[in-house]
C-alpha positions in Angstrom: -92.7 -93.2 -23.5 -89.2 -92.2 -22.2 -87.6 -95.0 -24.1 -89.3 -93.9 -27.3 -88.1 -90.3 -26.7 -84.5 -91.5 -26.0 -84.5 -93.8 -29.2 -86.0 -91.0 -31.4 -83.5 -88.4 -30.1 -80.6 -90.7 -30.4 -81.8 -91.5 -34.0 -81.9 -87.9 -34.8 -78.4 -87.5 -33.5 -77.1 -90.3 -35.5 -78.9 -89.1 -38.7 -77.4 -85.6 -38.3 -73.9 -87.0 -37.8 -74.5 -89.3 -40.8 -75.6 -86.3 -42.9 -72.5 -84.3 -41.8 -70.2 -87.1 -43.0 -72.2 -87.7 -46.2 -72.7 -84.0 -47.2 -70.4 -84.0 -50.2 -71.6 -87.3 -51.4 -75.2 -86.2 -51.2 -74.6 -83.0 -52.9 -72.8 -84.9 -55.7 -75.9 -87.0 -56.1 -78.3 -84.1 -56.3 -79.6 -84.1 -52.8 -79.3 -81.5 -50.0 -79.3 -83.1 -46.6 -79.7 -81.6 -43.1 -76.0 -80.8 -42.8 -76.2 -78.7 -45.9 -79.1 -76.7 -44.5 -77.8 -76.5 -41.0 -74.1 -75.8 -41.9 -71.6 -75.9 -39.1 -74.4 -76.0 -36.5 -75.3 -79.6 -37.4 -72.9 -81.1 -35.0 -74.2 -78.9 -32.2 -77.7 -80.1 -33.1 -76.8 -83.6 -33.1 -75.1 -83.4 -29.7 -78.2 -81.6 -28.3 -80.4 -84.3 -29.5 -78.2 -87.0 -28.0 -78.0 -85.1 -24.7 -81.8 -84.8 -24.6 -82.2 -88.5 -25.5 -79.7 -89.4 -22.7 -81.8 -87.3 -20.3 -84.9 -89.3 -21.3 -83.3 -92.7 -20.9 -79.5 -92.8 -21.0 -79.1 -96.5 -21.5 -81.1 -96.5 -24.7 -79.5 -93.3 -26.0 -76.0 -94.4 -25.4 -76.5 -97.9 -26.7 -78.3 -96.7 -29.9 -75.4 -94.2 -30.6 -72.7 -96.7 -30.0 -74.4 -99.4 -31.9 -75.0 -97.0 -34.9 -71.4 -96.1 -34.7 -70.3 -99.7 -34.9 -72.7 -100.6 -37.7 -71.5 -97.5 -39.6 -67.9 -98.8 -39.5 -69.1 -101.9 -41.4 -68.4 -100.1 -44.7 -64.9 -99.4 -44.0 -63.6 -102.2 -41.6 -60.0 -102.0 -42.9 -59.7 -98.3 -43.7 -57.6 -96.2 -41.5 -59.5 -93.5 -39.6 -58.4 -90.0 -38.4 -57.9 -91.6 -34.8 -55.2 -93.8 -36.4 -57.3 -97.0 -35.8 -58.8 -99.1 -38.4 -62.5 -99.1 -38.8 -62.9 -102.6 -37.2 -60.9 -101.3 -34.2 -63.1 -98.3 -33.7 -66.3 -100.5 -34.1 -64.9 -103.0 -31.4 -64.2 -100.1 -29.1 -67.7 -98.7 -29.4 -69.1 -102.2 -28.8 -66.9 -102.7 -25.8 -67.8 -99.3 -24.4 -71.5 -100.1 -24.9 -71.2 -103.5 -23.3 -69.5 -101.9 -20.2 -72.1 -99.2 -20.0 -75.4 -101.1 -20.5 -74.6 -104.8 -20.6 -75.0 -107.6 -23.0 -78.8 -107.5 -23.4 -79.0 -103.7 -23.7 -76.1 -103.4 -26.2 -77.1 -106.6 -28.0 -80.6 -105.5 -28.5 -79.6 -102.1 -29.7 -76.9 -103.5 -32.1 -79.6 -105.9 -33.6 -82.1 -103.1 -33.9 -79.6 -100.7 -35.5 -78.4 -103.4 -38.0 -82.1 -103.9 -38.8 -82.6 -100.3 -39.3 -79.7 -100.2 -41.7 -81.1 -103.0 -43.7 -84.6 -101.3 -43.6 -83.1 -98.1 -44.8 -81.2 -99.9 -47.6 -84.4 -101.5 -48.7 -86.2 -98.2 -48.8 -83.6 -96.2 -50.5 -83.5 -96.3 -54.3 -81.3 -94.2 -56.6 -83.0 -92.5 -59.5 -82.4 -95.3 -61.9 -84.2 -97.7 -59.7 -81.1 -99.6 -58.5 -80.7 -100.4 -54.8 -78.3 -98.1 -53.1 -77.6 -100.1 -50.0 -74.5 -102.2 -49.8 -76.2 -104.7 -47.6 -79.1 -105.1 -50.1 -76.6 -105.7 -52.9 -74.7 -108.4 -50.9 -77.9 -110.2 -49.7 -80.4 -109.4 -52.5 -83.9 -108.2 -51.6 -85.3 -111.4 -50.5 -82.2 -112.1 -48.2 -82.2 -108.5 -46.8 -86.0 -108.7 -46.1 -85.3 -112.0 -44.3 -82.4 -110.7 -42.5 -84.4 -107.6 -41.4 -87.1 -109.9 -40.0 -84.5 -112.2 -38.2 -82.5 -109.4 -36.5 -85.5 -107.6 -35.3 -87.2 -110.8 -34.0 -83.9 -111.7 -32.2 -83.7 -108.1 -30.7 -87.3 -108.6 -29.5 -86.4 -111.8 -28.0 -83.5 -110.2 -26.2 -85.3 -107.1 -24.9 -88.8 -106.5 -26.1 -89.4 -103.1 -24.5 -86.2 -101.7 -25.9 -86.9 -103.2 -29.3 -90.3 -101.5 -29.5 -88.8 -98.2 -28.4 -86.1 -98.4 -31.0 -88.5 -99.5 -33.8 -90.8 -96.6 -33.0 -87.8 -94.2 -32.9 -86.7 -95.4 -36.2 -90.1 -94.9 -37.6 -90.3 -91.4 -36.3 -86.9 -90.4 -37.6 -87.9 -91.8 -41.1 -90.7 -89.1 -41.0 -88.3 -86.1 -40.7 -87.7 -84.3 -43.9 -83.9 -84.4 -43.7 -83.1 -84.7 -47.4 -84.5 -83.1 -50.5 -83.6 -83.1 -54.2 -81.5 -80.0 -55.4 -83.2 -78.1 -58.2 -80.7 -77.3 -60.8 
């Protein structure tokens, strides 16, 4: 139960931070996300969720957050970031910190589950014209992305089943949160 709480709260933190980064993009697409509703407080809520997740089970919360950070860099591996590093360098740093903090099994399982969650999100998200929004789905196609999702989650389960179940449950719970809504014009 603590693992599920940690995974869910870390997932909420990741989602809030992602919404903060995507606020303008979502608004341009006619969607209001949690960052638009929470305003400048969104970062504080994200940090509170991460802290509560870490209090429940720090290894899961930390590895989920760092894995999500690394996976999030996949879209901009060669772009220069505000830190001065390239995206792939920040992703590698996040993975290295995760490996030091929780080890290969813990970080590997979280990385596989987060990559699977990204694939699942991409498969679930459709733009209004029915096209698939997710870059991974575009690259792999729907059958390839579906197979990839099954394979990465099976690999994660083989690596660390209890962690994988907690992360899958946490992802499912985060999906139930009403964080985005269409803007009425």
